[in-house]
N, C-alpha and C positions, 0 to 999 in steps of 0.2 A: 380755750374750750372749757365748758363746764365739767365738773368732776363729781362723781358719786363717791361719798365717803363710806368706808367699810368699818373701820375700827381704829381706836386710839391705843397706843402702847408707848412704852419708854424707848426713846431713841438709843440704839446701841452702836452708832457710828457707821452702820452699813449704809451704803448708797444704793438706791433703787429708783429708777425713773417714775415708778408708780407710788412712791412714798414721799410725802412732804413732811418736813420736820423743822422744828426750831432747835434751841440748844438742849432741850430736855425731852420733849415729846414728839411723837411721829404719828401720822395717820396714813393708812393704806387707802388708795384711791383708784378709780378707773374712769375712763372717758364717759361722758354722758351727753347724748344728743336730745334736743328738746322733743323730737318726734319719736323717740325710742319707746317701744312698748315694753312695759315691765312684765313680760310673760314668765312662765314657770322656769324656763331655761335661764333667763337673766337672773332671777332670784336665787336659783340653785348655784349659779356661778358666783354670785355675791357671797352666799353663805360659805362656799368652798374656800374663798380667800380668807374669811374670818377663821374658819376651822383650821386651816393650814398654819396661820400665825399663832393661834391659840395653842397649838400642839407644842410650841417651843417657848412661849412667853405668856405673860399675863396681858389680856386685852380688855378694852371696854368696847363691846360690840355696839354699833349704832343702828338705829332703825333704818330699814330699806327705804330709800327715797330722800335721804339727806343729801341734797345737791347744792353745791356752791358755784359761784361764777368763775373763780380763778384761784390760782395759788395764793395770791395776796389775801383773799378772804379766808382761806384755810389757815394761814399763819396768824391772822387776827383772832380767829376762833381759838387756836391753841394758846395764844398769849392771854386772851381775856378769860379763858376758863381753865387755865393751867392748874390752879389750886383745886378746882372741882375734880378734874381728871386725875390728878395725883392722889386725891383722897380715895377715889373709886379704885384706882389701881392698887393702892395699899390694902383696901378692904377685900379685894378679890384675889390677892396674891395666893397662889397655890390652890385655888378652888376651881371647881367645875360645877356645871349644872346637871343634875339628874332629874328625869321626869318619871312620873307614875300616873297612869290613867286607869280609871275604873268605870265601866259602863254596865248599866242594868236597865231592864225594861220596867220602869217605875210606873205604877198606876197613879191616877190623878190624886187620890187621897192615900198615899202610902203610909202604912202604920209605922209608928216609931218603934225602935228597939226597946226591949223590956225595961232596961235601966234608964230610959228617958221618959217613959209614960208617966211616972210619978212627978217628974220635974216640970213637964210641959203638959198641963191639963187645963180645961176650962177656957175662958176667953183668950188667954195668952196663946194657947195652942191653936185656937181657931184663927187668931190674927196672923200667926206665923204661916199657917197653911194658906190663908188667903193671899199673903204677901208673895207666895211662890210665883203667881202670875204677873206680879208688878215689878219684881226685882230680878236682876241677873245673878244675884248672890246664891249662896248655898242654902238649901233647906235644912231644917233641924236634923233630918236623917243624914244628909250629906256632911253636915258639921260633925255628927257623931262618928261617921266613918273616917273623916279626915283626922279627927282627934285620935282615933284608935290607931290609924296607920302611922301617924307622926309619933305616937307613944311607943309603938313597936320598933320604930327606927331611931329612937332617942339615942343621942351620943354619936350618931354617924353623920350628922349634918349641923351646920352652924346657923342656917336660916331657912325658912320655908314660906312658900306662898301657895294659895289655893284658889280655885275657881270652879264653877260648874255651870252647865248649860244643857238645854234640850239638844238631843242628837239622835237621829235615826230611830225615832219612836221610843226613845228612852232618855236617860240622863247620863251625862258624861262628867265625871269628877276628875279634874286635873290638878295634880300636886307637883310643885316645883321645889327642888331642894338644892341648896348650895352646899357642896360636899368637898372635903379635902381630896385632891386628886389621887393621893395614895390610897384612899378608902373607897374609891369608886366601885371596885370589884366586890368588896365586902358589902357595900350598900346594895348592889344588885342581887347578891346572893341572899341577903336578909329579906328583901322584898319578895323573892320567890318562895320563902318559907311562910309568908303570911297566908292564913286560911281565909278564903272568901266563899260566900254561898255559891251554890251551883249555878244560879242565874246571873251571877256577876262575872264579867270578863275583865281581866286586868292586863296591863302592859307596862313594862319598865323600859326606859330608854336613856341614852347618854353613855358616856359623858359628852356634854356640849359646852360651847362658850356660854357664859352666864347671861343670856338674853333677858331673862325674867327679873334680873336683879340690878339693872342699871338705871331704872327710872327714866327711860327715854333720853339718855344723855345725848347731847349734841343737837336736840330739837329746840 
């Protein structure tokens, strides 16, 4: 039967019928049927398995939908990509993902913060403004806010990623941080002290398995 792969972790000698392992690595799996619908319940159950394992060890979470034909193919995957998974596990050791989102109702031509207006004027500013409709990346204003937030959280994370998109008649800025597990509460408390304008809504979440920092491992 086909198997859905959840996450990779170091094998600790424990036997479990849903875990396939070689001499060093293991992967959590669950049955997969070709006609199965990937509904919300299935995805949540998938994430619950990863979260449960992540609570007690370092894991490399895999993207939902990584399906293999049988156990033999899983073992080949572990053998062929063992060095890659070992490197990822070493890099993620003791770390969790924390998320921070900021939403605001941004007008089409949102003015830049005062300390950016001197740096981004003339044709360059017009080009970046026009690029807003062509690219899914951050606008200059969003880059300014992302830099400011990351600066205020400096020292509490080891890596960060950022993205922004249109959302509910406004803009949603999403920041992802790789944080030492022992610092997760301190990180959350620091975010709550950041002052945002009245028209900006913010939310901090986590700790989570490091979904945003595995570069689609297993794909």
